[in-house]
N, CA, C and O atoms as a DFTB+ gen file, in Angstrom:
136 C
 N C O
     1  1      -3.653      -6.788       8.585
     2  2      -4.155      -6.271       7.304
     3  2      -5.514      -5.623       7.502
     4  3      -5.976      -4.868       6.646
     5  1      -6.157      -5.913       8.628
     6  2      -7.504      -5.386       8.875
     7  2      -7.453      -4.112       9.709
     8  3      -8.417      -3.777      10.398
     9  1      -6.329      -3.403       9.647
    10  2      -6.180      -2.187      10.445
    11  2      -7.097      -1.084       9.909
    12  3      -7.561      -0.231      10.665
    13  1      -7.352      -1.112       8.601
    14  2      -8.152      -0.042       7.982
    15  2      -9.615      -0.089       8.406
    16  3     -10.382       0.823       8.099
    17  1     -10.006      -1.153       9.112
    18  2     -11.395      -1.275       9.553
    19  2     -11.714      -0.227      10.608
    20  3     -12.862       0.191      10.758
    21  1     -10.685       0.194      11.336
    22  2     -10.904       1.209      12.375
    23  2     -11.389       2.512      11.746
    24  3     -11.030       2.841      10.616
    25  1     -12.212       3.249      12.495
    26  2     -12.829       4.463      11.951
    27  2     -11.840       5.622      11.883
    28  3     -12.202       6.724      11.470
    29  1     -10.601       5.380      12.284
    30  2      -9.603       6.447      12.252
    31  2      -9.152       6.706      10.813
    32  3      -8.601       5.811      10.172
    33  1      -9.379       7.918      10.296
    34  2      -9.003       8.224       8.909
    35  2      -7.494       8.201       8.704
    36  3      -7.016       7.938       7.601
    37  1      -6.744       8.479       9.775
    38  2      -5.283       8.483       9.651
    39  2      -4.776       7.078       9.372
    40  3      -3.952       6.879       8.479
    41  1      -5.263       6.103      10.131
    42  2      -4.831       4.723       9.918
    43  2      -5.309       4.237       8.548
    44  3      -4.626       3.460       7.882
    45  1      -6.492       4.705       8.138
    46  2      -7.021       4.312       6.834
    47  2      -6.120       4.817       5.711
    48  3      -5.776       4.063       4.801
    49  1      -5.736       6.101       5.776
    50  2      -4.863       6.673       4.753
    51  2      -3.482       6.037       4.798
    52  3      -2.838       5.853       3.766
    53  1      -3.031       5.703       6.009
    54  2      -1.725       5.065       6.139
    55  2      -1.741       3.692       5.488
    56  3      -0.784       3.303       4.819
    57  1      -2.837       2.956       5.686
    58  2      -2.962       1.633       5.085
    59  2      -3.027       1.745       3.567
    60  3      -2.426       0.937       2.859
    61  1      -3.755       2.746       3.061
    62  2      -3.816       2.965       1.612
    63  2      -2.437       3.315       1.069
    64  3      -2.054       2.860      -0.009
    65  1      -1.689       4.126       1.820
    66  2      -0.344       4.510       1.398
    67  2       0.569       3.285       1.326
    68  3       1.337       3.125       0.378
    69  1       0.473       2.424       2.346
    70  2       1.307       1.221       2.352
    71  2       0.934       0.300       1.195
    72  3       1.806      -0.282       0.549
    73  1      -0.371       0.172       0.937
    74  2      -0.821      -0.681      -0.159
    75  2      -0.335      -0.132      -1.500
    76  3       0.141      -0.884      -2.350
    77  1      -0.459       1.197      -1.682
    78  2      -0.007       1.832      -2.916
    79  2       1.506       1.688      -3.084
    80  3       2.000       1.462      -4.189
    81  1       2.234       1.821      -1.967
    82  2       3.684       1.684      -1.994
    83  2       4.076       0.270      -2.426
    84  3       5.001       0.085      -3.216
    85  1       3.358      -0.724      -1.895
    86  2       3.664      -2.106      -2.241
    87  2       3.359      -2.375      -3.711
    88  3       4.104      -3.085      -4.387
    89  1       2.255      -1.801      -4.203
    90  2       1.909      -1.973      -5.615
    91  2       2.970      -1.334      -6.506
    92  3       3.338      -1.897      -7.538
    93  1       3.461      -0.165      -6.112
    94  2       4.512       0.497      -6.880
    95  2       5.792      -0.327      -6.874
    96  3       6.475      -0.436      -7.892
    97  1       6.110      -0.904      -5.725
    98  2       7.314      -1.742      -5.638
    99  2       7.204      -2.935      -6.576
   100  3       8.156      -3.261      -7.284
   101  1       6.035      -3.593      -6.582
   102  2       5.831      -4.736      -7.470
   103  2       5.896      -4.305      -8.930
   104  3       6.440      -5.019      -9.773
   105  1       5.338      -3.135      -9.222
   106  2       5.310      -2.628     -10.592
   107  2       6.724      -2.378     -11.111
   108  3       7.084      -2.825     -12.200
   109  1       7.526      -1.656     -10.316
   110  2       8.894      -1.361     -10.737
   111  2       9.750      -2.617     -10.768
   112  3      10.664      -2.733     -11.586
   113  1       9.452      -3.568      -9.867
   114  2      10.197      -4.827      -9.865
   115  2       9.938      -5.588     -11.161
   116  3      10.853      -6.175     -11.739
   117  1       8.668      -5.573     -11.620
   118  2       8.335      -6.269     -12.862
   119  2       8.983      -5.568     -14.056
   120  3       9.415      -6.222     -15.005
   121  1       9.048      -4.243     -14.004
   122  2       9.621      -3.494     -15.135
   123  2      11.130      -3.713     -15.243
   124  3      11.651      -4.001     -16.320
   125  1      11.824      -3.572     -14.108
   126  2      13.288      -3.630     -14.135
   127  2      13.819      -5.045     -13.933
   128  3      15.022      -5.242     -13.761
   129  1      12.918      -6.032     -13.953
   130  2      13.360      -7.404     -13.742
   131  2      13.981      -7.983     -15.010
   132  3      14.759      -8.934     -14.939
   133  1      13.644      -7.421     -16.163
   134  2      14.171      -7.928     -17.407
   135  2      15.581      -7.366     -17.641
   136  3      16.210      -7.677     -18.652
């Protein structure tokens, strides 16, 4: 989880993308769970 600490902007953006993707998955899961 501490991969974004590296000064590489590519890994940083990739980590942000993965985090955003996970948040979206949780969001849609909560919406369509009912």
